[in-house]
C-alpha positions as semicolon CSV with decimal commas, in nm:
position;residue;x (nm);y (nm);z (nm)
1;R;11,032;10,312;19,971
2;A;11,189;10,426;20,298
3;F;11,265;10,061;20,379
4;A;11,434;10,018;20,041
5;R;11,648;10,327;20,102
6;A;11,744;10,199;20,448
7;M;11,850;9,854;20,332
8;P;12,180;9,953;20,164
9;S;12,291;10,148;20,474
10;V;12,197;9,862;20,705
11;G;12,372;9,611;20,478
12;A;12,683;9,828;20,465
13;Q;12,677;9,867;20,840
14;I;12,658;9,491;20,888
15;F;12,932;9,428;20,633
16;F;13,176;9,679;20,782
17;A;13,106;9,553;21,135
18;S;13,187;9,200;21,015
19;A;13,504;9,320;20,844
20;R;13,612;9,507;21,157
21;A;13,566;9,186;21,356
22;V;13,784;8,984;21,118
23;L;14,055;9,237;21,028
24;P;14,234;9,217;21,368
25;L;14,297;8,850;21,293
26;F;14,508;8,951;20,995
27;I;14,674;9,259;21,139
28;I;14,802;9,082;21,450
29;G;14,836;8,748;21,271
30;G;15,042;8,923;21,003
31;M;15,272;9,048;21,277
32;G;15,314;8,686;21,383
33;V;15,408;8,592;21,027
34;M;15,659;8,877;21,011
35;A;15,804;8,785;21,350
36;R;15,859;8,427;21,231
37;K;16,014;8,538;20,901
38;K;16,245;8,784;21,078
39;G;16,348;8,526;21,336
40;W;16,201;8,716;21,629
41;L;15,968;8,421;21,696
42;N;16,112;8,078;21,621
43;A;15,948;7,742;21,681
44;S;16,066;7,718;22,043
45;T;15,964;8,072;22,143
46;A;15,627;8,034;21,969
47;S;15,575;7,707;22,157
48;A;15,663;7,880;22,484
49;L;15,418;8,162;22,406
50;A;15,149;7,903;22,325
51;K;15,210;7,735;22,661
52;L;15,187;8,066;22,845
53;N;14,863;8,142;22,663
54;G;14,718;7,798;22,733
55;K;14,824;7,793;23,098
56;F;14,766;8,155;23,204
57;F;14,625;8,411;22,958
58;L;14,327;8,226;22,809
59;P;14,226;8,053;23,138
60;C;14,224;8,394;23,308
61;L;14,005;8,535;23,029
62;L;13,760;8,246;23,067
63;W;13,755;8,258;23,446
64;T;13,696;8,633;23,470
65;S;13,432;8,634;23,195
66;L;13,235;8,344;23,337
67;S;13,262;8,462;23,698
68;R;13,091;8,788;23,604
69;T;12,807;8,640;23,399
70;V;12,715;8,292;23,524
71;T;12,407;8,233;23,739
72;A;12,217;7,916;23,816
73;G;11,939;8,041;23,589
74;T;12,164;8,094;23,289
75;L;12,310;7,744;23,320
76;R;11,964;7,589;23,299
77;E;11,910;7,768;22,967
78;L;12,236;7,660;22,805
79;W;12,185;7,285;22,766
80;I;12,162;7,336;22,391
81;M;12,531;7,428;22,359
82;P;12,669;7,083;22,458
83;V;12,415;6,924;22,222
84;L;12,535;7,154;21,943
85;A;12,895;7,050;22,013
86;M;12,804;6,682;21,982
87;M;12,615;6,744;21,658
88;H;12,905;6,936;21,504
89;V;13,152;6,661;21,594
90;V;12,931;6,377;21,468
91;I;12,837;6,553;21,143
92;G;13,187;6,682;21,070
93;S;13,356;6,349;21,146
94;A;13,102;6,159;20,937
95;I;13,161;6,390;20,643
96;G;13,535;6,354;20,696
97;Y;13,515;5,976;20,687
98;Y;13,267;5,916;20,408
99;V;13,350;6,208;20,179
100;V;13,706;6,323;20,243
101;L;13,861;5,979;20,283
102;R;13,671;5,801;20,009
103;A;13,611;6,077;19,757
104;C;13,952;6,246;19,786
105;G;14,173;5,947;19,850
106;T;14,352;6,105;20,146
107;R;14,700;5,962;20,190
108;R;14,764;5,677;20,427
109;G;14,888;5,802;20,761
110;F;14,685;6,124;20,738
111;R;14,331;5,990;20,741
112;T;14,269;6,004;21,116
113;V;14,405;6,358;21,122
114;T;14,173;6,455;20,835
115;V;13,865;6,315;21,008
116;L;13,947;6,506;21,326
117;S;14,011;6,822;21,125
118;C;13,659;6,802;20,982
119;G;13,493;6,720;21,312
120;F;13,650;6,967;21,554
121;G;13,636;7,341;21,499
122;N;13,809;7,632;21,672
123;S;13,544;7,681;21,937
124;L;13,718;7,915;22,177
125;A;14,006;8,137;22,066
126;L;13,871;8,255;21,731
127;P;13,502;8,293;21,832
128;V;13,608;8,484;22,145
129;V;13,812;8,726;21,935
130;I;13,533;8,779;21,682
131;S;13,243;8,799;21,928
132;R;13,422;9,054;22,145
133;A;13,500;9,265;21,839
134;I;13,135;9,255;21,729
135;T;12,988;9,341;22,070
136;K;13,209;9,653;22,091
137;N;12,983;9,810;21,825
138;P;12,694;9,997;21,994
139;T;12,457;9,919;21,707
140;I;12,473;9,699;21,398
141;G;12,159;9,727;21,189
142;D;11,873;9,651;21,427
143;L;12,103;9,491;21,685
144;V;12,201;9,687;21,993
145;F;12,505;9,603;22,205
146;V;12,486;9,847;22,496
147;D;12,533;9,599;22,780
148;P;12,901;9,607;22,886
149;D;12,870;9,239;22,976
150;D;12,776;9,129;22,622
151;G;13,135;9,024;22,550
152;D;13,146;8,822;22,871
153;K;12,812;8,661;22,785
154;C;12,960;8,543;22,456
155;A;13,247;8,388;22,651
156;L;12,993;8,213;22,874
157;Y;12,803;8,061;22,582
158;L;13,125;7,956;22,407
159;S;13,266;7,805;22,726
160;V;12,967;7,579;22,783
161;Y;13,015;7,454;22,426
162;V;13,390;7,408;22,465
163;I;13,357;7,196;22,780
164;M;13,166;6,933;22,584
165;L;13,391;6,970;22,281
166;S;13,702;6,916;22,494
167;L;13,554;6,601;22,646
168;L;13,482;6,468;22,298
169;M;13,816;6,574;22,150
170;W;14,029;6,422;22,424
171;S;13,836;6,096;22,428
172;L;13,770;6,039;22,056
173;G;14,110;6,170;21,940
174;P;14,330;5,945;22,159
175;Y;14,097;5,652;22,089
176;L;14,142;5,685;21,714
177;Y;14,517;5,730;21,743
178;H;14,554;5,443;21,989
179;R;14,385;5,216;21,740
180;R;14,706;5,274;21,547
181;V;14,518;5,377;21,234
182;A;14,753;5,662;21,151
183;L;15,064;5,476;21,265
184;E;14,990;5,156;21,072
185;E;14,896;5,337;20,752
186;S;15,203;5,564;20,758
187;A;15,435;5,267;20,811
188;G;15,337;5,091;20,486
189;E;15,192;4,756;20,393
190;G;15,482;4,553;20,529
191;V;15,449;4,696;20,876
192;N;15,074;4,666;20,848
193;R;15,112;4,291;20,813
194;V;15,339;4,273;21,116
195;N;15,103;4,485;21,323
196;G;14,809;4,282;21,202
197;D;14,983;3,961;21,305
198;A;15,062;4,111;21,643
199;E;14,705;4,221;21,693
200;N;14,575;3,882;21,582
201;A;14,813;3,720;21,822
202;G;14,672;3,941;22,097
203;V;14,323;3,826;22,007
204;R;14,431;3,463;22,009
205;D;14,597;3,509;22,348
206;A;14,276;3,661;22,486
207;A;14,069;3,377;22,339
208;H;14,295;3,115;22,494
209;S;14,331;3,277;22,834
210;S;14,343;2,935;23,001
211;D;14,678;2,865;22,830
212;V;14,817;3,197;22,942
213;E;14,703;3,142;23,300
214;R;14,920;2,830;23,322
215;E;15,226;3,046;23,279
216;S;15,149;3,220;23,607
217;S;15,460;3,427;23,667
218;A;15,489;3,559;23,313
219;A;15,117;3,633;23,299
220;G;15,136;3,814;23,631
221;D;15,419;4,035;23,511
222;T;15,238;4,107;23,185
223;T;14,914;4,192;23,368
224;L;15,093;4,434;23,600
225;T;15,263;4,601;23,305
226;N;14,937;4,629;23,113
227;N;14,759;4,771;23,418
228;D;15,032;5,031;23,464
229;D;15,013;5,126;23,096
230;T;14,636;5,154;23,117
231;K;14,653;5,375;23,425
232;R;14,911;5,601;23,264
233;A;14,700;5,626;22,948
234;L;14,385;5,709;23,146
235;L;14,569;5,970;23,352
236;G;14,708;6,123;23,033
237;V;14,362;6,145;22,878
238;A;14,217;6,290;23,200
239;R;14,487;6,557;23,211
240;N;14,406;6,655;22,852
241;V;14,028;6,651;22,904
242;F;14,052;6,860;23,220
243;N;14,309;7,100;23,081
244;A;14,368;7,451;23,211
245;N;14,098;7,602;22,989
246;V;13,830;7,352;23,086
247;N;13,925;7,386;23,453
248;A;13,903;7,765;23,420
249;C;13,553;7,730;23,272
250;L;13,443;7,507;23,559
251;L;13,600;7,737;23,818
252;G;13,435;8,039;23,655
253;I;13,096;7,870;23,672
254;L;13,145;7,790;24,042
255;T;13,265;8,143;24,117
256;G;12,971;8,295;23,933
257;I;12,715;8,080;24,112
258;C;12,867;8,162;24,454
259;T;12,780;8,532;24,464
260;P;12,970;8,622;24,786
261;V;13,292;8,476;24,643
262;R;13,242;8,655;24,313
263;D;13,180;8,989;24,483
264;I;13,480;8,968;24,714
265;I;13,707;8,905;24,413
266;F;13,561;9,128;24,144
267;Q;13,400;9,419;24,330
268;P;13,644;9,713;24,353
269;G;13,778;9,777;24,700
270;R;13,687;9,433;24,838
271;A;13,935;9,213;25,024
272;F;14,053;9,006;24,727
273;S;13,988;9,252;24,446
274;Y;14,361;9,243;24,366
275;V;14,313;8,881;24,255
276;G;14,046;8,985;24,006
277;Y;14,258;9,277;23,885
278;S;14,561;9,050;23,832
279;A;14,348;8,798;23,641
280;D;14,203;9,078;23,425
281;S;14,555;9,196;23,340
282;L;14,660;8,847;23,230
283;A;14,333;8,804;23,038
284;D;14,412;9,113;22,828
285;A;14,712;8,927;22,681
286;A;14,507;8,626;22,565
287;I;14,369;8,749;22,232
288;P;14,687;8,917;22,097
289;S;14,900;8,615;22,184
290;I;14,651;8,377;22,019
291;L;14,667;8,572;21,694
292;L;15,047;8,598;21,703
293;I;15,071;8,221;21,750
294;I;14,834;8,152;21,459
295;G;15,033;8,381;21,231
296;C;15,361;8,224;21,337
297;S;15,233;7,870;21,278
298;L;15,123;7,955;20,921
299;A;15,437;8,147;20,823
300;N;15,616;7,858;20,652
301;G;15,347;7,802;20,388
302;P;15,194;7,467;20,279
303;D;15,365;7,130;20,316
304;Y;15,231;6,858;20,087
305;K;15,426;6,558;20,218
306;M;15,107;6,423;20,379
307;A;14,828;6,675;20,320
308;D;14,729;6,684;19,953
309;K;14,541;6,972;19,792
310;K;14,217;6,779;19,737
311;S;14,191;6,683;20,105
312;A;14,274;7,037;20,216
313;I;13,997;7,178;19,994
314;A;13,753;6,910;20,114
315;V;13,821;6,999;20,479
316;L;13,776;7,367;20,392
317;I;13,438;7,297;20,228
318;T;13,329;7,089;20,528
319;R;13,425;7,353;20,785
320;F;13,316;7,665;20,594
321;I;13,021;7,556;20,379
322;I;12,851;7,236;20,493
323;I;12,861;7,282;20,871
324;P;12,759;7,654;20,857
325;F;12,452;7,573;20,647
326;I;12,355;7,293;20,886
327;T;12,398;7,529;21,182
328;I;12,179;7,793;21,017
329;G;11,912;7,525;20,966
330;L;11,932;7,437;21,336
331;Y;11,903;7,806;21,423
332;Y;11,579;7,845;21,229
333;G;11,444;7,524;21,382
334;L;11,526;7,615;21,742
335;K;11,499;7,993;21,767
336;D;11,122;8,009;21,813
337;A;11,089;7,674;21,992
338;G;11,136;7,826;22,338
339;V;11,422;7,592;22,429
340;A;11,703;7,850;22,454
341;P;11,764;8,214;22,550
342;T;11,599;8,465;22,319
343;N;11,874;8,729;22,326
344;H;12,070;8,795;22,008
345;V;12,408;8,753;22,181
346;F;12,330;8,387;22,245
347;W;12,222;8,316;21,888
348;L;12,518;8,504;21,745
349;S;12,749;8,280;21,949
350;F;12,547;7,975;21,837
351;L;12,594;8,062;21,470
352;L;12,961;8,161;21,501
353;L;13,045;7,815;21,636
354;G;12,929;7,666;21,307
355;A;13,166;7,872;21,090
356;T;13,513;7,825;21,234
357;P;13,830;7,662;21,097
358;T;13,984;7,345;21,238
359;A;14,073;7,350;21,607
360;N;14,435;7,419;21,694
361;N;14,424;7,120;21,930
362;V;14,416;6,891;21,625
363;M;14,776;6,995;21,566
364;L;14,854;6,934;21,935
365;Q;14,713;6,582;21,914
366;A;14,917;6,513;21,601
367;Q;15,226;6,618;21,797
368;M;15,133;6,394;22,087
369;F;15,006;6,079;21,919
370;H;15,136;6,061;21,561
371;S;15,477;5,906;21,495
372;D;15,539;6,099;21,171
373;E;15,641;6,464;21,212
374;N;15,507;6,535;20,864
375;A;15,156;6,497;21,005
376;I;15,208;6,814;21,211
377;A;15,307;7,008;20,900
378;G;15,005;6,854;20,727
379;V;14,769;7,000;20,988
380;G;14,939;7,335;20,933
381;T;14,863;7,302;20,562
382;L;14,495;7,234;20,631
383;L;14,483;7,539;20,857
384;L;14,663;7,752;20,599
385;Y;14,401;7,673;20,333
386;Q;14,122;7,763;20,574
387;Y;14,275;8,085;20,702
388;A;14,354;8,191;20,346
389;V;13,980;8,221;20,272
390;V;13,878;8,366;20,610
391;P;13,885;8,732;20,489
392;V;13,611;8,656;20,237
393;V;13,424;8,357;20,376
394;L;13,409;8,453;20,742
395;V;13,312;8,813;20,668
396;G;13,032;8,678;20,450
397;W;12,906;8,438;20,715
398;I;12,921;8,697;20,994
399;S;12,731;8,943;20,776
400;W;12,460;8,682;20,720
401;F;12,448;8,592;21,090
402;L;12,409;8,956;21,194
403;A;12,133;9,001;20,935
404;I;11,923;8,706;21,056
405;V;11,976;8,714;21,433
């Protein structure tokens, strides 16, 4: 009877803690919407703020968080996070290809974008915001968050995941775009035939390399040009894979493992403590700027030139229903197997990564690799559908996660 009386209070506590974690997204995000509507933040200033966040604020948050929490022992326990990232990408992309493309009839020119939107979730900015908000509560039900480093531990677990996810995103994404899937489909059937002929001609040239070799000077020039193009493409992919955030994660891991370096930077009064203080100050700007940028990017409403309603709903179902249930199944299968840390902060981070909207980098890749500007607005439409249900869906998932961890 006492247990029955306690359940409503515990459930209410979990629910309100989940709501408190999600509400800042909409308060600060709403300010971003208002700033865009009022003209205080236009496309160029929002882009500049996004660059500042990606180059300074968020890397500083990752570096300081990881430097304070990483040890060689913790790294040995976290192998499961890269595996989880691979599973999410494979499952989400497979669903995107076999269900979204075939069942919904996604428009030509937007199919590659749709697959990537299903496969890659927001694994850093949004989970960092939510996990830090949750760990600020001293108690939630039976969970206790009294360790001041709990927020930094969440950043550690998320960062190990995001390193693998970034490697996958910036290898699979450019590969799919460079196959010209999106470009050929958006150009129409006539251009498809021309491109197909050109590609067939390339195959025939490769098959008859002896004929090409006889034209030595022309072949030499072509080879040099192709080699230069390949090198530039590889360098571009490498720069995107090892972006500022991934580099900050790697540097944070190295700093954390090297205890003397960590202490001299982050212990008050030490020789380089001003470096740690400066990084902490920049890190404080990361979360508000992320939320302002999200609100600004969604302010214009949906654009259906490329993203149709059926595809947007299918991506939403993939990201917020199918993948979360799969992640919960993995949680129950792995929790008691002794293959990962037993603390609730780790498993909360594990579960949160399975219930996030599409990664913002999907929009960045559309800007970089897609020839049709409507594809960028289409990604914004997919994100708008997902963020529209976040107040209900994400609060529900977080409540469930806190109840089972």
